[in-house]
Every structure is written in C-alpha cells, then in structure tokens.
C-alpha positions as CSV (number, residue, x, y, z in Angstrom):
1,M,0.1,-0.1,-0.1
2,A,1.5,3.4,-1.2
3,A,2.3,5.9,1.8
4,T,0.4,8.9,2.2
5,L,2.5,12.0,2.4
6,I,1.7,15.1,4.6
7,D,1.8,18.2,2.4
8,T,1.5,22.0,3.0
9,Y,-1.2,24.2,2.8
10,R,-2.1,25.4,-0.7
11,P,-4.7,28.3,-1.2
12,A,-6.1,26.6,-4.4
13,E,-7.2,23.6,-2.3
14,Y,-9.0,25.4,-0.1
15,Q,-10.9,27.4,-2.6
16,A,-11.8,24.1,-4.3
17,L,-13.6,22.9,-1.5
18,P,-17.5,22.5,-1.8
19,H,-19.5,25.1,0.0
20,L,-21.5,23.7,3.0
21,D,-24.9,23.1,1.3
22,N,-23.0,21.5,-1.6
23,A,-21.3,19.2,0.4
24,F,-24.3,18.3,2.7
25,D,-26.3,17.6,-0.9
26,S,-23.7,15.3,-1.8
27,F,-23.5,13.5,1.5
28,L,-27.0,12.7,1.5
29,E,-27.1,11.5,-2.2
30,R,-24.0,9.4,-1.5
31,S,-24.9,8.0,1.9
32,P,-21.6,7.2,3.4
33,Q,-22.7,6.8,7.0
34,H,-22.2,3.1,6.9
35,I,-18.6,3.6,5.6
36,I,-18.1,5.9,8.5
37,E,-19.7,3.4,11.0
38,E,-17.9,0.2,9.7
39,K,-15.0,0.6,7.6
40,M,-13.6,3.8,8.8
41,M,-14.3,2.8,12.5
42,E,-12.2,-0.2,12.1
43,V,-9.0,1.4,10.9
44,F,-9.5,3.8,13.8
45,R,-9.7,0.9,16.0
46,K,-6.9,-1.1,14.5
47,H,-4.4,2.1,14.7
48,K,-5.6,3.2,17.9
49,V,-6.2,7.1,17.0
50,H,-9.6,7.5,18.3
51,N,-8.4,9.8,20.8
52,E,-6.5,12.0,18.6
53,L,-8.5,12.4,15.3
54,A,-12.1,12.3,13.7
55,V,-13.6,12.1,10.7
56,C,-14.9,15.4,9.2
57,L,-17.2,16.4,6.3
58,I,-15.0,18.6,3.8
59,H,-16.4,22.0,3.2
60,R,-16.0,25.7,3.3
61,H,-18.3,28.6,4.5
62,F,-16.6,31.5,2.4
63,D,-13.8,32.4,0.0
64,M,-10.6,33.6,1.3
65,G,-7.4,35.4,-0.3
66,D,-4.5,33.4,-1.6
67,D,-2.7,34.6,1.4
68,E,-4.9,33.8,4.2
69,K,-5.6,30.7,6.1
70,L,-8.7,29.8,8.1
71,V,-7.6,29.7,11.9
72,E,-9.4,28.7,14.9
73,F,-8.8,30.5,17.9
74,G,-11.2,29.7,20.8
75,A,-14.5,29.2,19.4
76,I,-13.9,31.6,16.5
77,S,-12.5,30.6,13.0
78,T,-11.4,33.5,10.8
79,P,-9.1,34.2,8.0
80,W,-5.5,35.0,9.0
81,V,-2.5,36.2,7.1
82,V,0.1,33.8,8.4
83,R,3.5,34.6,7.4
84,D,5.1,32.3,10.1
85,E,3.4,29.5,11.9
86,N,5.0,30.9,15.3
87,M,3.4,34.4,15.8
88,M,2.3,36.4,19.1
89,G,4.2,34.0,21.1
90,G,2.1,31.1,20.0
91,S,1.9,28.9,17.0
92,V,-0.5,28.1,14.2
93,K,-1.0,24.5,13.6
94,P,-3.0,22.4,10.7
95,R,-6.1,20.8,12.4
96,S,-8.0,19.6,9.2
97,W,-7.0,17.7,6.1
98,V,-8.2,16.8,2.7
99,F,-6.7,13.7,1.0
100,K,-6.0,14.1,-2.9
101,G,-3.4,12.4,-4.9
102,G,-1.9,10.4,-2.2
103,K,-1.2,13.3,0.0
104,M,-2.6,14.9,3.2
105,I,-3.3,18.6,2.6
106,P,-4.2,21.0,5.5
107,Y,-7.1,23.5,5.0
108,E,-8.0,24.5,8.5
109,F,-5.8,25.5,11.2
110,G,-5.7,26.1,15.0
111,F,-3.9,28.6,17.3
112,N,-2.4,27.5,20.4
113,E,-1.8,30.8,22.6
114,W,1.2,31.5,24.5
115,G,1.4,30.3,28.1
116,Q,-1.7,28.0,27.7
117,P,-1.9,24.1,27.2
118,A,-1.7,23.1,23.4
119,V,-5.1,22.8,21.9
120,Y,-3.9,21.8,18.6
121,K,-1.3,19.0,18.8
122,D,1.0,17.9,16.0
123,V,-0.5,15.5,13.4
124,P,-0.2,12.1,14.8
125,D,2.8,10.1,13.3
126,K,0.6,7.1,12.0
127,P,1.4,6.9,8.5
128,A,0.0,3.3,8.1
129,F,-3.3,4.7,9.5
130,Y,-3.3,7.5,6.8
131,A,-2.7,5.0,3.9
132,D,-5.4,2.7,5.2
133,F,-7.9,5.9,5.7
134,N,-6.7,7.0,2.2
135,A,-7.5,3.5,0.8
136,I,-11.0,3.6,2.0
137,L,-11.6,7.1,0.6
138,E,-10.2,6.1,-2.9
139,E,-12.0,2.7,-2.8
140,E,-15.7,4.5,-1.8
141,G,-14.9,7.6,-4.1
142,L,-14.8,9.8,-0.9
143,N,-11.7,11.8,-1.3
144,D,-13.8,14.9,-2.0
145,L,-16.4,14.3,0.7
146,L,-14.6,13.2,3.9
147,G,-11.6,13.9,5.6
148,L,-9.5,14.1,9.0
149,T,-9.6,16.6,11.8
150,L,-7.9,16.8,15.0
151,L,-10.2,15.7,18.0
152,T,-9.4,18.5,20.4
153,E,-12.3,17.4,22.9
154,R,-14.5,14.7,23.4
155,K,-18.2,15.3,23.2
156,K,-19.7,16.1,26.7
157,E,-22.9,14.2,27.5
158,G,-26.1,16.1,26.6
159,V,-24.1,18.7,24.6
160,V,-23.6,19.3,20.9
161,K,-21.4,21.8,19.3
162,V,-23.0,24.0,16.6
163,E,-21.1,26.2,14.2
164,K,-22.6,29.4,12.6
165,T,-21.1,31.5,10.3
166,F,-21.2,35.5,10.5
167,A,-19.9,37.1,7.4
168,K,-16.3,35.6,7.4
169,A,-16.3,34.4,10.9
170,N,-17.4,30.7,12.0
171,V,-18.5,30.8,15.6
172,V,-18.9,27.5,17.5
173,F,-21.8,27.4,20.2
174,A,-22.6,24.9,22.9
175,Q,-26.2,23.6,22.8
176,P,-28.3,20.9,24.4
177,D,-28.6,17.6,22.4
178,S,-32.5,18.4,21.9
179,W,-31.3,21.3,19.7
180,T,-30.8,19.2,16.9
181,D,-34.3,17.8,16.7
182,D,-35.8,21.1,16.9
183,N,-33.5,22.4,14.0
184,A,-33.3,19.2,12.1
185,K,-34.0,20.9,8.7
186,A,-30.9,23.0,9.0
187,A,-28.5,20.7,10.9
188,V,-25.8,19.4,9.0
189,P,-23.4,16.7,10.6
190,A,-19.9,17.9,10.2
191,Q,-17.8,15.8,12.4
192,W,-17.6,11.9,13.7
193,E,-15.6,10.9,16.8
194,Y,-15.0,7.1,17.7
195,A,-15.5,6.7,21.7
196,P,-14.4,3.5,23.3
197,G,-17.2,1.5,24.9
198,I,-17.3,-1.3,27.2
199,G,-14.7,-3.8,25.6
200,D,-15.4,-2.2,22.1
201,F,-16.2,0.9,20.1
202,V,-19.5,2.4,20.0
203,V,-21.0,3.9,16.6
204,P,-19.7,7.4,15.8
205,V,-21.2,10.3,17.5
206,K,-22.2,13.3,15.6
207,K,-20.2,15.9,17.3
208,M,-20.5,19.2,15.5
209,L,-23.1,20.6,13.3
210,C,-22.7,23.2,10.8
211,F,-25.3,25.8,9.6
212,S,-25.5,27.7,6.5
213,G,-25.4,31.6,6.5
214,C,-29.0,31.7,5.3
215,F,-30.3,29.9,8.4
216,C,-29.7,33.1,10.4
217,T,-31.3,35.3,7.8
218,R,-34.6,33.3,8.0
219,G,-34.6,34.4,11.9
220,Q,-34.8,30.7,13.2
221,I,-31.7,31.1,15.7
C-alpha cells in the first residue's frame, strides 16, 4: 500500500472545497454513513487513533484570499494572514486535512496561545493509518467528501457543538442535544468521533453541526 505524504497548505485546494450546502447535498446523495460506522471505524480501532483524530465533512463557508488561512482561536475561526506559524508567542497548527493525490493537505488551522496548554497537537505520526484511511476514501470515491480533523475534545454528555457563520467568521456554540431535533432541517453533521465503549467501540457520535449562512437570515436561531 502506497504511503500517504503530509503536504503543505495550498490556497487553491481550500478554494476548491465545496460550500457547505453542496457538501451536504452530496453527503445525502452518496450516503456514506455506513462507511463511517464500519470501515472507517475499523481502521481507527486498528491504529488506535480514536483519541487524536475524527472524521470530518469537507466543506467551506466562504472564500478567502490567497495569502489567508482559516484559523480557529477559541470558539471562532477567521481568515488570518500567516507568514510564520510562530506568531504572538504562540503557534498556528494544521487541524483538518483533505486527501488528494496520495497526499494529506491541510485546509484548516488552529492557534495555540502562549502560556496555555496546547489545544492543537502535531499531526499523529501514524503513516500506516493514513494509508489505510486514504485507501477507503479512494475505494469508496469519498476523497472529495470526507477527511480528517484533530479531536481536540470529547463530546460531552447532553451537549452538541453548533457552528454558525457570520460573514467571514465561524463561531461554535454549545447547545443541548435536543437542539438538533428542534432544528433538524438546518442541521448538517460535520464531524464524527469514535468513543471506546465497554470492551469495544460505540458507533460514531455526530459531534458538530454546521449551519449555512442563510439559516440565520431566516431568523430561526
């Protein structure tokens, strides 16, 4: 099995990502949930990366300039001009990747603040896992739909994270699990984590939901 190389950020790859609505339409049409719950879960278990990584829906909410990266700091992701990953005493780290041409290409980043515990760790040194995960994507034709993201925290019982876009800022809010039922038509599952159960894995948990910009213009939040 060919090795998967970890590549550097390329603005053109970010701009080529599907917008949220298009990504979700494709998800519904291609129905890969069983792949997430079976084949992908097995490689996560085999390589023991379930505490470090999660599966994500590849998408973007807005366009950015060629000199910008989408950087998460706290609960907010915005475009930053990053000339050096070490800045303001902290560091900018890749946090989400798309697989293309046998390479892992970062498209989202996170900022570790000086003097605080690092939220965004280095990408795990698991080349065999990345090769196995990429093989599933290629076999199922999902390279343009699903990728990997750092698992920075476990889903808390009774809580779901909701990401909403305001102009060129993605803001994550904590909401009760019941919120997804009340807003089912607008909810887009965007991240799946694998949690160890008693002696085995439980099925993936939909950890984060994303909402298109038009959702708030309808006044439903």
